[in-house]
N, C-alpha and C positions, 0 to 999 in steps of 0.2 A: 504493500500500500504505499511505498515511497512516493511522495508529491513530485518527485523528479520525473515520474513517468506519467503524471496527470496532464491531460491535454488542455484542462480548463481549471483555474483557480478563482472561485467567486470573490467579488469585492466584499468588504465588511458592509454591514448594513445596520446603522445605529437603531433603525426601527425595531429591531428585534428585542432590544432592551426591555421592551414591555413585558416579555415573557418572564424576565426576572421578577419585575415588580408583581406579576401575577402569581409567583410562586410564593404563597403566603409564608409558610414555615421557613423556607430557603431564604425568602428576602430578609425577614427578621434576623435569621442567623448571620447573614452578610452584614447587615447593620451592626449587630452586636460585635462581630469579629474586626471590623474595620473601625468601629468607633464614630462613623460618619453617619449622622443621624439625618442630615439634610439631604433629601433625595436627589436634587439637581446636582449637588456636589458630588454625591456618590456615583452618579451616572458619569459624570466627567471623569472622575478618577478611575472608574473600571474601564471606560472607553480608551483612555490613555495606555493602560496596561494591556488592553486587548490588541491595540495597534502594534505594540512593541512584540507581544507574544506571536502574533501572526506571521511576523516576519522569521521567526524561528522555525516554525513548522505550521502550515495552514490547516490544521485539524478542523474538521468541522464543529468539534465541540468548542473550539475557540470563536469561531464566528458566530455560532448559535447561543454563546454565553453560557453553555454548560459548565464551563471551568469555574463559575461562581456559585453553582448549585449543589447542594449536598445530596448526593445519589443514595448513600448509605442510608439516610433517615427514611428514604422511600421503601427501602428493601423490607420484604415481609419477614425476613429472618433477622432483622436488626434487634427486635425484642430479646430474642435468644442470645444475641451478642451481649447486650447490656445486663442480662442474667449472669452470663458467664463472668462479666466484669465484677459483679457484687461477689460471686463465689470464688474469684480467682483474681485478686488484686494485682498480682505479680505477672499477669498474661502478657506475652508478647504479641503485638498486633503488627502485621505487615501490609502495607498498602501498595500493591504493585500497579505501576502505571499511575502514579498519584497526581500527575500534572501540576496544578498549583498548590495541591494540599488542602483543598477544602474539606475533604472526607477526613483527612488526618486530624484536622482541627475539630471537626465534630467528635471523633473518638476521644480526644483530649478533653474537650468541654463536657463530655458525658462520663468522665471519670478515669479513663485510662491514665496511667502514669506517663509523662512526656518520655521518660528515660526508657520506657518499655515499648515505644511506638518507633518503627521504622518505615520511612517513606523512600520508595523507589521509582525511578523513571529513567528513560533513555536520555532525556534532555535535561540536564542540571539548570538549563536557563529557565525553565518553567518554575522550578523550586524557588530559584532566587527572585523571580518576579511574584511568587507567592508571598513572599516576605514583603515586597513593595505592595502588593494588593492589600494585604491585611496589616501594613504598617507596623511589622515586627523586625526583628534581627535574629540572627542564630543565637544571640545572647538572651533575648527576651522570650524566644520561643525555641528552646533548645532541643527540638526533635532532631533525630538523626536522619540525614539523607544519604542514600547510596546510589550512585549512577550506575547503569547496568543494562545489558540487553539480555532478555530472557531466551533468546536463541543461543547464547554464549553458554556452553557447558562449563566453563570456568567460573562464570559468574553464578549460575545456578546449576550445580552438579546433580548427577545422580547419588543417592546415598552411599553406593558402594565405592564411588569415587571421591568421596569428601573425607576430610580428617575432622572429626568433631571433637573439640576440646571438652575435658571433664566438667569444666565450669563454663556457664553462658557469658562470653565476653561482653564488654560495653559495646552497645549497638553502634556508638560513634567511632569505634576503631575498626569495624568490618570493612574489608575489601571485596568480599563476596558474600553469597548467602549460605555457603557451606557450613559455616559453623552453627547455623540455625536449624540444620537438619533435624527434624522430630521435636523441634521446641517452639513452634509458632502455634499459639492458641486461636488466633484469628487471622485468616488471610483474606484480604479484599481485593477484587479485580474488577473494576467497573469499566465497561465499554472498551475492553482490551482484546479479547479473543478474536473479535471479528477482523482485526487487522492482519490476522495471520491466515496461512491456509490450512486445508484439512490436515496435511501431515504434520505441520507444525502444532496444531492443536494437540494432537496425541503426545508428541514429544514434550511439549511444556506442561501439559496436564500430569504426565507421569513424574516429572521432577518436582512440580508443585506439591504433588501429594507427599513427597519425602519430607517436605518441611513441617507437615502437620503434627503436632503433638499427638501421643497415643491416648491421652487422657480423654475419657468420655466428655462430650460437649464441645470439644475443639471443633472449629468450623472453618470451612472455606465458603466463601460466598461472592456472588458477582452478578453482571448483567452484561447483556450484548444483543446486537441485532440477530433475529432469528426467525424461523418460519413456523407455521403450525403443523404442516402435513408432509413437506417434502424437504429433506435437506438437500444442500448443494450451493453452488455458486449463484449469486444473484447480482443483478445489476442495480446500482444505485447512483443518484445523481446529486452534486454537491449543492444544487439549488433548483428552484423550478424554471430556469430560463431555458429559452431555446438553445443558446450556445452550450449550455451544460449537456443537453440531450443530443445535440449535433456530434459532441466529441466523443460520445459513446459510454460515458460515465466511468464508474470504478467498479470492480469486482469484490464481492465479500463472500466468504464462505458462511452460510448460515445453517446451523443446526436446527433440529426441532426439540421439543422437550423430550421425546422418547430417545433421539438418537443422542442427546446430550447425557442423558441417564445412562445409556448403554456405554458411552465412552468411559464414564468414571466407574461403572460397574466392572469393566474389563481391568481396572487399576487396582481398586481396593478389594480385599478378600470378601466373599460372600458373608453378610451378616454383620461386618464391621462397621458400617456407616449407614446412614439414612441419606437418601439423595432425593431433594426436592427440586422440580423444575416446572415452571407454569410460564406461558406466554402471556405477556400483557399486551393485547391487541392494539394496533395503530389506532383503531377508532376510539380508544379511551386514553391514548397518549396525547400530550401537547404537540402542536405542529413541529416544535423544535426538537423533539425526542427521537424522531425517526426520519432519515434522509427519504426524499422521494425515490421510488423504486418501481421496478417491473416485476410483477408476481403474476402467477396463474390465477385464473378466475376462480378456481375452486379452493384455493389456498388464501392464508392471510399471514402478514408479517407482523412484527412488533418487537418488544424488548423482552428477552427471556430473562426471568428472575430466577436465579437458582442458588442452591446451597447443598453442602456435603457436610454432614455432622458425625463425629465419632460416636458410637454407641458403647 
């Protein structure tokens, strides 16, 4: 999904800002985290950050303002995550593909210890701009950030290839995820898998599974573009313009709830986890949540909300 192969990159559209103001809980959280209560000043602040970030990589989530909306709060498994936090205050949380870190800040605001939360992304520039967005510094918000590529087996190794220390090291000292094999209580991956192809889904999922703590209640959860009936590659457009459609769009590999469950069932031993996966149909999503796409008449697409919980 590298944008260097995209034939069309849509311009920014400040009119999409209204989707942020209409996100009641998310907008209140943005205000609380930035400390900017004047909505006009907040919009101006976010638009400046957006312009800079779009030059780093023109992800649709940047253009559509999803980078300021907390996805984890909308996830049906989040209450279980909060329950885990109450029972396991030392829980280690990984947010993979953290972007600006809005969900990282939601985890911390809801009680997870800063020193036990690790943010990871391919682009460290997004994390730095997250500090600008939320008006913090690494000193005032000392959550560790680790840059890395999930396709890199030295960054995210298989358990058999990793050297796991006897004690959990400080997250700020890590150079890979290897030392966290079997130690993560919560692993969050929002809007991440659909940027990879089918073979990469399997490879990444196998190695992600190795990070999960064996303790009951430990959980992997996430969301991504998906289909209801037929898995496979789908064509999506970066906006509704004729130019976007004329250039052919981009290809995303879309699972179905059933195929996604089957993938993880092939990784974890039978009876060791509970796998939940349900499609949130496009018809109930906000227009900025799912890109315009081509889909068979009998099928439907939307956002797959999923979780894998240790039993």
